[in-house]
N, C-alpha and C positions, 0 to 999 in steps of 0.2 A: 270492389269494396264489400260486396255481398259475401263473396267467398271468404275474405279475410275475416269478416264478422262471424261467420259460421264456424271457422276454425277456432277463433278465440272463444266462442261461446261454449264449445266442447270442454274448455279448461275451467269452467265454472266450479268444478269439484276440487280444484287444486287450493291448497292453502299456502300463502306466502308469508305466514307469520306464526308466532307462537303466543300463548297466553290468551285468556278469554277476551280481554279488551281488543287485542289485535284480531281475534277471531270475528268479533262483531264488525269492526271496520272492514275487514277483508270480505266478509260475506255481504256487507251492504254495497261495496263497490262491485262485487261480482253480480249479484242478483238484480241490481239496479242498472246493469249492462254498462256501468261506466268504464270498468276495466277493459272488456272486450271491444267496446266502441272506441276507446282511446288507442288501443293497438291496431284496430282496423284503420283508423285515421292515419296512423304512422305508416302503415303498409301502403295505403293509398297515396299518401304524399311521396313516399320514396319511389313508387312506380311511376307517378306522374313526372317527378324530377328526372328520373333516368330517361323517360320518353322526351322530355323537353331538351335534355342535353344532347340526345341523339339527333334531334332536329337541328341543333345549332351546328353539328359537324360539318354541314355543307358550306359553311362560311369561314374564311380565313380570319384571323384575329382583327385585322384592320377593317374587314368587312362587316364585323359585328356591330350592332347598335351600340352607341356610347354607354348606355346603361348596362348592357351585357358585358362590355369590356371592363367597366368599372366593378361589376360583380366578380369577375374573374380575378381582377387585380386585388380586390379586397380579401379574396380567399388565397392570395399569394401565388396565383398561377401565372407564369410568364408567357409571352407569345410562343416561346419554344416549346413549353410544355403543352400549350393548347394544340400546337401542331402535332405533337405526339399523340394527343387524344383524338385528333381528327383521323388519324390512321387506324385507329382501333375499329374493328368490325363489330357493330353492336349485336347484342344477344337478342335472338327473336324469342319472345315469350307470347304464346297464343297469337301469333302473327303480327305482334307489335314490337318495333325495334326499341331496345332499351340499352343505354350505355351503362352496363352493370360493373360493379367492382371486379367480378370474376373475369369478364372479358378484357378489362384493362390489365389485371394482373397477369393474364395468360399471354397478352400481346405486347404490352408495354412495361411490365415490371411491377414488382410489389410496392416499390416506393411511390410511384405515381398512383397506383390503386388506392394506397392508404391515404394519401393526400386528397384524392377524389372523394373517398368515403367520409373523411373528416368534414369536407365541405357539405356533403349531403346531410350529415347528422347536425352540423351547426345550422343549416337552414331549417331542418325538421324541428329542432328545439324552439325556433320561432314560430313556426306554423302551428304546432300542437304543444301548447305550453303545458308544462308540468313543474311542480315545485323542484327546484334545483338545490343542491347542497350549498351553494353560494347564497341563494335566497333564504334558506332555512337558518344559516349561521349568522346572517346579517344582524339579526336582532339579539341573539342570545349567545353566540359563540359556541362553547362546548359545555353545557351545563351538566351538573352532577345528578343522575337520576336517583330518586328515593329521598332527596332533601326537599324541604319546603321551597326554597328558592329554585331549585332545579326543576321541580315539577311545574312550578309557575311559569318558568321560562320555556319549558317544553310546550305548555299550553298555548303561550303567545306564539311559538314557532308554528304549531299546528294551525292556528287561525290565521296568521299573517304571512305564511311562506309563499302562498300562491300570489297575492297581490304584490308582494315584494319582488317576486320573480318577473312578474309582468312589468313592474316599473324598471327593474334593472335591465330587462331584455329589450322590450319594445320602446319605451321612453328613453332608455339608455342609447339606442340606435338613433333616435331622433336628436338627442343631445349631441352625439358624436357628429352627426351631420351638420348641426348648427356650428359647432366648434370648427369644422372643416369648411364652413361657408357653402355647403351644397344645398342652396336655397330651394331648388326644385324637390329634392329629397325631403327637406323640412316641410314644405307645403303638402307633399303627398302624405307624410306621416300625419300631420295635423288634421287634414281634411278626412283621411280614412279613419283615425281614432274618433274624431268628434262625431262624424256622419253615422258610421256603423254603431257606435255607442249609443247615440241618441235614438236610433231606430230600435235597437234592442231594449233600451230603457223604456221606450214608449210601449213596446209590446209587453214588457213585464207589468207596467202600470195598469194597462187595460185588462190583462189576465187576472190580476189581483182584484180588480174591480168585479170581473165577471164571477170569479170564485167566491167573492164575498157577498154576491147577490145584488150588486149595484150596477147601474147602467154604465156603458163606457163613457169616458170623458170626451168632451169637445177637442178634437185634435187641431182645430183651426186657432185656438188660443195660444198666443206666445208663451204665456205662463206654463202651459202644459209641456211644451218642448223644453223649457228650462228645467222643469222637474224630471223630464225624461233624460236629459243629459246628467243630471245629479244622480238619477237612479242608476245610470250606467257606471257610476264610479268616479265621474269628473269632479264632483264636489261632495263626495260622501254618500250617506244612505238618505233616500228620499222617503 
């Protein structure tokens, strides 16, 4: 991850937009390290995913954990395709085996490699959330720039595209699990979202208190954790 961050940091001088407003946004993302850290997270997730997949190769499809089987099936991999992946010799990167797209393409064909890469990208979009086109167009469709209505719609899209993407991606998965009656997955989603959200909400509240010169609040009070969950986005802004 450190090497990836260093590589991305060298690109701080690049401009990915035109116009002075875009320049301000681009430089803010660059110098706050948001852009290079996001790219580093993507690279780190991809590396870890390929290592994980290489570790699964020792098991036949029927020997995999039921959740691992379900994961492959949700990504439309058949038992036969999994056996083809098992025969691929992983690529060694700094002594670490990785089931990479290149190794699959060379040994099992481009079609299987593309399907594998789509699975990786699909999971990466859930691990490192970024506003998607679907999330951006959910609120406003295709507005006309330069008009009052169009600029207002673009402002809404700018502010709401990320939470909309989160809702459609993470909560959307929980909804699909509910509709398919995968109760274990529903419970996992609910506990993970509520628990981690409340923890980070509590951290945000305490940091705000410290930055404002106030003492940290009593974290043994139930009301505090209710506010922490609300701060995380569960019930709006606390």
